[in-house]
ROKOLSE-801435 format. One record per residue: residue number from 1; residue in three letters; x, y, z of N, C-alpha, C in turn. Coordinates in Angstrom, 1 decimal, padded with zeros to 4 digits, always signed. Each point is the difference from the previous one (the first is absolute). Layout:
+-----+-----+--------+--------+--------+--------+--------+--------+--------+--------+--------+
!   k !   r !     nX !     nY !     nZ !    caX !    caY !    caZ !     cX !     cY !     cZ !
+-----+-----+--------+--------+--------+--------+--------+--------+--------+--------+--------+
! NUM ! Ala !      X !      Y !      Z !      X !      Y !      Z !      X !      Y !      Z !
...
+-----+-----+--------+--------+--------+--------+--------+--------+--------+--------+--------+
END
This chain:
+-----+-----+--------+--------+--------+--------+--------+--------+--------+--------+--------+
!   k !   r !     nX !     nY !     nZ !    caX !    caY !    caZ !     cX !     cY !     cZ !
+-----+-----+--------+--------+--------+--------+--------+--------+--------+--------+--------+
!   1 ! Unk ! +019.9 ! -022.6 ! +049.9 ! -000.9 ! +000.4 ! -001.9 ! +000.6 ! -001.5 ! +000.1 !
!   2 ! Unk ! -000.7 ! -000.4 ! -001.4 ! +000.0 ! -001.4 ! -000.4 ! +000.1 ! -000.1 ! -001.4 !
!   3 ! Unk ! +001.2 ! +000.0 ! -000.6 ! -000.2 ! +000.1 ! -001.4 ! -000.1 ! -001.6 ! -000.7 !
!   4 ! Unk ! -000.4 ! -000.2 ! -000.9 ! -000.4 ! -001.8 ! -000.2 ! +000.2 ! +000.8 ! -002.1 !
!   5 ! Unk ! +000.9 ! -001.1 ! -000.2 ! +000.3 ! -000.3 ! -001.4 ! -000.3 ! -001.0 ! -001.1 !
!   6 ! Unk ! -000.4 ! +000.4 ! -000.6 ! -000.3 ! -001.6 ! -000.8 ! +000.7 ! +000.9 ! -001.7 !
!   7 ! Unk ! +001.4 ! -001.9 ! -000.5 ! +000.7 ! +000.8 ! -000.5 ! -000.6 ! -000.6 ! -001.0 !
!   8 ! Unk ! +000.1 ! +000.4 ! -001.7 ! +000.0 ! -001.3 ! -000.6 ! +000.8 ! +000.1 ! -001.4 !
!   9 ! Unk ! +000.7 ! -000.3 ! -000.8 ! +000.6 ! -001.0 ! -001.1 ! -000.5 ! +000.0 ! -001.6 !
!  10 ! Unk ! +000.3 ! +001.1 ! -000.1 ! -001.2 ! -001.0 ! -001.7 ! +001.0 ! -000.1 ! -001.1 !
!  11 ! Unk ! -000.6 ! -000.7 ! -000.8 ! +000.5 ! -000.8 ! -001.4 ! -000.5 ! +000.5 ! -001.3 !
!  12 ! Unk ! -000.9 ! +000.6 ! +000.8 ! -001.0 ! +001.1 ! -001.5 ! -000.2 ! +001.0 ! +000.7 !
!  13 ! Unk ! +000.8 ! +001.3 ! -001.0 ! -000.6 ! +001.4 ! +000.5 ! -001.8 ! +000.2 ! -000.2 !
!  14 ! Unk ! -000.1 ! -000.6 ! -000.7 ! -002.2 ! +000.1 ! +000.0 ! -000.3 ! -001.4 ! +000.9 !
!  15 ! Unk ! +001.0 ! -000.4 ! +000.8 ! -001.1 ! -000.8 ! +001.3 ! +000.0 ! +001.4 ! +001.4 !
!  16 ! Unk ! +001.2 ! +001.0 ! -000.2 ! +000.5 ! +000.5 ! +001.1 ! -000.8 ! +001.2 ! -000.4 !
!  17 ! Unk ! -000.4 ! +000.5 ! -000.9 ! -001.1 ! +000.9 ! -000.2 ! -001.3 ! -000.1 ! +000.4 !
!  18 ! Unk ! -000.4 ! -001.2 ! +000.0 ! -001.5 ! -000.7 ! +000.3 ! -000.5 ! +000.5 ! +001.8 !
!  19 ! Unk ! +001.5 ! -001.0 ! +000.0 ! +000.4 ! -000.6 ! +001.5 ! -000.9 ! +002.0 ! +000.8 !
!  20 ! Unk ! +001.9 ! +001.0 ! -000.3 ! -000.4 ! +001.4 ! -000.1 ! -001.4 ! +000.1 ! +000.3 !
!  21 ! Unk ! -000.5 ! +000.1 ! -001.1 ! -001.4 ! +001.0 ! -000.1 ! -001.0 ! -000.8 ! +000.4 !
!  22 ! Unk ! +000.4 ! -001.7 ! +000.8 ! -001.7 ! +000.0 ! +000.4 ! +000.3 ! +000.2 ! +001.8 !
!  23 ! Unk ! +001.5 ! +000.1 ! +000.3 ! -000.2 ! +000.6 ! +001.4 ! -000.5 ! +001.1 ! +000.4 !
!  24 ! Unk ! +000.9 ! +000.4 ! -001.2 ! -000.8 ! +002.1 ! +000.5 ! -001.3 ! -000.1 ! -000.6 !
!  25 ! Unk ! -000.8 ! -000.7 ! -000.9 ! -001.3 ! -000.2 ! +000.5 ! -001.1 ! -001.0 ! +000.6 !
!  26 ! Unk ! +000.5 ! -000.7 ! +000.6 ! -000.2 ! -000.6 ! +001.3 ! +000.2 ! -000.9 ! +001.4 !
!  27 ! Unk ! +001.0 ! -000.5 ! -000.5 ! +001.0 ! -000.9 ! +000.6 ! +000.3 ! +001.4 ! +001.3 !
!  28 ! Unk ! +000.9 ! +000.8 ! +000.5 ! +000.5 ! +000.6 ! +000.4 ! -001.1 ! +001.2 ! +000.9 !
!  29 ! Unk ! -001.7 ! +000.1 ! -000.5 ! -001.3 ! +000.4 ! +000.9 ! -000.2 ! -000.9 ! +000.8 !
!  30 ! Unk ! +000.2 ! -001.5 ! -000.6 ! -000.5 ! -001.3 ! +000.5 ! +001.1 ! +000.1 ! +001.5 !
!  31 ! Unk ! +001.3 ! +000.3 ! +000.0 ! +000.7 ! -001.0 ! +001.2 ! -000.2 ! +002.0 ! +000.5 !
!  32 ! Unk ! -000.5 ! +000.7 ! -000.5 ! -000.2 ! +001.4 ! +001.2 ! -001.1 ! -000.3 ! +000.8 !
!  33 ! Unk ! -001.2 ! -000.7 ! -000.7 ! -001.4 ! -000.3 ! +000.9 ! +000.6 ! -001.1 ! +000.7 !
!  34 ! Unk ! +000.8 ! -000.7 ! -000.2 ! +000.1 ! -001.2 ! +000.9 ! +001.1 ! +000.5 ! +001.3 !
!  35 ! Unk ! +000.4 ! +001.1 ! -000.1 ! +000.6 ! +000.6 ! +001.3 ! +001.6 ! +000.7 ! -000.6 !
!  36 ! Unk ! +000.1 ! +000.1 ! -001.0 ! +001.5 ! +000.7 ! -000.1 ! +000.2 ! +001.8 ! -000.1 !
!  37 ! Unk ! +000.4 ! +000.5 ! -000.4 ! -000.2 ! +001.3 ! +000.3 ! +000.4 ! +000.4 ! -000.8 !
!  38 ! Unk ! +000.5 ! +000.0 ! -000.9 ! +000.7 ! +000.5 ! -001.4 ! +000.2 ! -000.9 ! -001.1 !
!  39 ! Unk ! +000.1 ! +000.2 ! -001.3 ! +000.6 ! -001.1 ! -000.5 ! +000.2 ! +000.3 ! -001.7 !
!  40 ! Unk ! +001.5 ! +000.2 ! -000.4 ! +000.7 ! +000.3 ! -001.1 ! +000.3 ! -001.3 ! -000.9 !
!  41 ! Unk ! +000.3 ! +000.5 ! -001.4 ! +000.5 ! -001.1 ! -000.7 ! +001.3 ! +000.9 ! -000.8 !
!  42 ! Unk ! +001.1 ! -001.2 ! +000.2 ! +001.2 ! +000.9 ! -000.7 ! +000.6 ! -000.7 ! -000.8 !
!  43 ! Unk ! +000.7 ! +000.7 ! -001.3 ! +000.8 ! -001.1 ! -000.8 ! +001.5 ! -000.4 ! +000.1 !
!  44 ! Unk ! +000.4 ! +000.0 ! -001.0 ! +001.6 ! -000.6 ! +000.3 ! +000.3 ! +001.5 ! -000.7 !
!  45 ! Unk ! +001.2 ! +000.6 ! +000.3 ! +000.2 ! +000.9 ! -001.2 ! +001.6 ! -000.7 ! -000.8 !
!  46 ! Unk ! +000.0 ! -000.5 ! +000.3 ! +002.0 ! -000.9 ! -000.2 ! -000.2 ! -000.3 ! -000.7 !
!  47 ! Unk ! +001.4 ! -000.2 ! -001.6 ! +000.5 ! -000.4 ! -000.3 ! +000.6 ! -001.4 ! -000.4 !
!  48 ! Unk ! -000.6 ! -000.4 ! +001.1 ! +000.9 ! -001.6 ! -000.6 ! -001.1 ! -000.5 ! -000.7 !
!  49 ! Unk ! -000.9 ! +000.5 ! -000.1 ! -001.2 ! -000.6 ! -001.0 ! -001.2 ! -000.9 ! +001.0 !
!  50 ! Unk ! +000.4 ! +000.0 ! +001.2 ! -001.1 ! -000.5 ! +001.1 ! -001.4 ! +000.2 ! +000.2 !
!  51 ! Unk ! -000.7 ! -000.6 ! -000.8 ! -001.7 ! +000.4 ! +000.4 ! -000.3 ! -000.5 ! +001.7 !
!  52 ! Unk ! -000.1 ! +001.1 ! +000.4 ! -000.2 ! +000.0 ! +001.8 ! -001.1 ! +000.9 ! -000.1 !
!  53 ! Unk ! -001.0 ! -000.2 ! +000.7 ! -001.2 ! +001.4 ! +000.6 ! +000.4 ! -000.7 ! +001.3 !
!  54 ! Unk ! -000.8 ! +001.1 ! +001.7 ! -000.1 ! -000.7 ! +000.9 ! -001.3 ! +000.6 ! +000.4 !
!  55 ! Unk ! -001.5 ! -000.2 ! +001.3 ! -000.1 ! -000.2 ! +000.3 ! +000.4 ! +001.0 ! +001.1 !
!  56 ! Unk ! -000.8 ! +001.2 ! +000.8 ! +000.7 ! +000.4 ! +001.2 ! -001.0 ! +000.2 ! +000.6 !
!  57 ! Unk ! -000.6 ! -000.3 ! +001.2 ! -000.7 ! +000.2 ! +000.9 ! +000.5 ! +000.5 ! +001.9 !
!  58 ! Unk ! -000.5 ! +001.1 ! +000.5 ! +000.3 ! +000.0 ! +001.1 ! -001.1 ! -000.4 ! +000.7 !
!  59 ! Unk ! +000.1 ! -000.6 ! +001.5 ! -001.0 ! +000.0 ! +001.1 ! +000.6 ! +000.6 ! +001.5 !
!  60 ! Unk ! -000.8 ! +000.6 ! +000.3 ! +000.0 ! +001.2 ! +001.0 ! +001.3 ! -000.6 ! +001.3 !
!  61 ! Unk ! -000.6 ! -001.6 ! +000.2 ! +000.0 ! -000.6 ! +000.7 ! +001.1 ! -001.9 ! +000.3 !
!  62 ! Unk ! +001.2 ! -000.5 ! +000.8 ! -000.6 ! -001.8 ! -000.1 ! -001.0 ! -000.5 ! -000.3 !
!  63 ! Unk ! -001.0 ! +001.0 ! +000.8 ! -001.7 ! -001.2 ! +000.2 ! -000.7 ! +000.1 ! -001.3 !
!  64 ! Unk ! +000.0 ! +001.1 ! -000.1 ! -000.2 ! +000.9 ! -001.6 ! +000.1 ! -001.4 ! -001.0 !
!  65 ! Unk ! +001.4 ! +000.0 ! +000.0 ! +000.5 ! -000.9 ! -001.0 ! -000.9 ! -001.4 ! +000.0 !
!  66 ! Unk ! +000.2 ! -000.7 ! +001.3 ! -000.3 ! -001.2 ! +000.5 ! -001.1 ! -000.6 ! -000.2 !
!  67 ! Unk ! -000.8 ! +001.5 ! +000.3 ! -002.0 ! -000.3 ! -000.3 ! +000.3 ! -000.1 ! -001.6 !
!  68 ! Unk ! +000.6 ! +000.3 ! -000.8 ! -000.1 ! +000.5 ! -002.0 ! +000.5 ! -001.1 ! -000.5 !
!  69 ! Unk ! +000.6 ! -001.0 ! +000.7 ! +000.5 ! -000.9 ! +000.0 ! -000.8 ! -001.4 ! +000.3 !
!  70 ! Unk ! -000.7 ! +000.0 ! +001.3 ! -001.2 ! -000.7 ! +000.1 ! -001.2 ! -000.7 ! -000.7 !
!  71 ! Unk ! -000.5 ! +002.1 ! -000.2 ! -001.5 ! -000.3 ! -000.2 ! -000.1 ! +000.0 ! -001.6 !
!  72 ! Unk ! +001.5 ! +001.7 ! -000.3 ! -000.4 ! +000.0 ! -001.7 ! +001.0 ! -000.7 ! -000.9 !
!  73 ! Unk ! +001.1 ! -000.2 ! +000.7 ! +001.2 ! -000.2 ! -001.1 ! -001.3 ! -001.4 ! -000.4 !
!  74 ! Unk ! +000.3 ! -001.2 ! +000.1 ! -000.5 ! -001.5 ! -000.7 ! -000.8 ! +000.4 ! -000.4 !
!  75 ! Unk ! -001.0 ! +000.4 ! -000.6 ! -000.9 ! +001.6 ! -001.1 ! +000.7 ! -000.2 ! -001.3 !
!  76 ! Unk ! +000.6 ! +000.9 ! +000.4 ! +000.6 ! +001.0 ! -001.0 ! +001.2 ! -000.5 ! -000.4 !
!  77 ! Unk ! +001.2 ! -001.3 ! +000.4 ! +000.4 ! -000.1 ! -000.8 ! -000.5 ! -001.4 ! -001.0 !
!  78 ! Unk ! -000.8 ! -000.4 ! +000.8 ! -000.9 ! -001.2 ! -001.2 ! -000.3 ! +000.6 ! -001.2 !
!  79 ! Unk ! -000.7 ! +001.9 ! +000.7 ! -000.5 ! +000.2 ! -001.5 ! +001.1 ! +000.1 ! -001.2 !
!  80 ! Unk ! +001.1 ! +000.6 ! +000.5 ! +001.2 ! +000.5 ! -000.6 ! +001.1 ! -001.3 ! -000.6 !
!  81 ! Unk ! -000.4 ! -000.8 ! +000.6 ! +000.7 ! -001.0 ! -000.7 ! -000.8 ! -001.1 ! -001.3 !
!  82 ! Unk ! -001.6 ! +000.7 ! +000.2 ! -000.8 ! -000.5 ! -000.6 ! -000.1 ! +001.1 ! -001.4 !
!  83 ! Unk ! +000.7 ! +001.2 ! +000.1 ! -000.1 ! +000.8 ! -001.2 ! +001.4 ! -000.4 ! -000.1 !
!  84 ! Unk ! +000.8 ! +000.0 ! +000.7 ! +002.0 ! -000.3 ! -000.6 ! +000.5 ! -000.4 ! +000.3 !
!  85 ! Unk ! -000.3 ! -001.7 ! -000.5 ! +001.0 ! -001.0 ! +000.8 ! +001.3 ! -000.2 ! -000.5 !
!  86 ! Unk ! +000.7 ! -000.5 ! +000.7 ! +001.5 ! -000.1 ! -000.2 ! +000.0 ! -000.5 ! -000.9 !
!  87 ! Unk ! -001.2 ! -001.1 ! -001.4 ! +000.7 ! -000.4 ! -001.2 ! -000.4 ! +001.1 ! -000.5 !
!  88 ! Unk ! +000.4 ! +002.0 ! +000.2 ! +000.2 ! +001.0 ! -001.4 ! +001.2 ! +000.1 ! +000.2 !
!  89 ! Unk ! +000.9 ! -001.0 ! +001.0 ! +001.1 ! +000.4 ! +000.1 ! +000.1 ! +001.5 ! +000.8 !
!  90 ! Unk ! -000.6 ! -000.4 ! +001.5 ! +000.3 ! +000.8 ! +000.6 ! +000.4 ! -000.8 ! +001.3 !
!  91 ! Unk ! +000.8 ! +000.8 ! +000.9 ! +000.8 ! +000.2 ! +001.0 ! -000.3 ! +000.7 ! +000.9 !
!  92 ! Unk ! -000.7 ! -000.6 ! +001.3 ! -000.1 ! +001.4 ! +001.0 ! +001.1 ! -000.9 ! +001.3 !
!  93 ! Unk ! -000.1 ! +001.1 ! +000.7 ! +000.6 ! -000.1 ! +001.5 ! -000.5 ! +000.8 ! +000.4 !
!  94 ! Unk ! +000.1 ! -000.1 ! +001.6 ! -001.2 ! +001.3 ! +001.2 ! +001.2 ! +000.5 ! +000.3 !
!  95 ! Unk ! -000.2 ! +001.2 ! +001.1 ! +001.0 ! +000.1 ! +000.9 ! -000.6 ! +001.1 ! +001.5 !
!  96 ! Unk ! +000.1 ! +000.2 ! +000.8 ! -000.7 ! +000.4 ! +000.6 ! +001.7 ! +001.2 ! +000.9 !
!  97 ! Unk ! -000.2 ! +001.4 ! +000.2 ! +001.0 ! +001.1 ! -000.3 ! -000.3 ! +000.4 ! +001.2 !
!  98 ! Unk ! +000.6 ! +000.5 ! +001.2 ! -000.4 ! +001.0 ! +001.4 ! +001.0 ! +000.5 ! +000.1 !
!  99 ! Unk ! +000.0 ! +001.8 ! -000.2 ! +000.8 ! +000.8 ! +000.8 ! +000.6 ! -000.7 ! +000.8 !
! 100 ! Unk ! +001.7 ! +000.1 ! +000.5 ! +000.9 ! +000.3 ! +000.6 ! -000.3 ! +000.7 ! +001.7 !
! 101 ! Unk ! -000.8 ! +000.8 ! -000.2 ! -000.3 ! +001.0 ! +001.1 ! -000.9 ! -000.5 ! +000.5 !
! 102 ! Unk ! -000.5 ! -001.1 ! -000.4 ! -001.7 ! +000.0 ! +000.5 ! +000.2 ! -001.3 ! +000.9 !
! 103 ! Unk ! -000.6 ! +000.0 ! +000.9 ! -000.2 ! -001.2 ! +000.7 ! -000.4 ! -001.6 ! +000.1 !
! 104 ! Unk ! +000.0 ! -001.1 ! -000.5 ! -000.6 ! -001.0 ! +000.4 ! -001.3 ! -000.4 ! -000.1 !
! 105 ! Unk ! -000.8 ! -000.2 ! -000.2 ! -001.2 ! -000.2 ! +001.0 ! -000.4 ! -001.5 ! +000.4 !
+-----+-----+--------+--------+--------+--------+--------+--------+--------+--------+--------+
END
């Protein structure tokens, strides 16, 4: 199983709330249609006043994730950046994680 994480830090709580609402309303469904098995939005609860939210997506295997990257991700990323550009004070990072007990594909 592959976990794909899109992490975003925000300057504005309002923008973070809107980003999470958009994820829940449509983007997570679109990523699942493009190959993910599931997705969820998580928000930070730390006390350092860092406004952070993450989208976590699971893919059955490396092949499914690579297929998503080639065929689904370019369009979905373009749509996301159109709605939530960096100019809104958002800093994005992406991570790909795999459980330690799984063999590399």
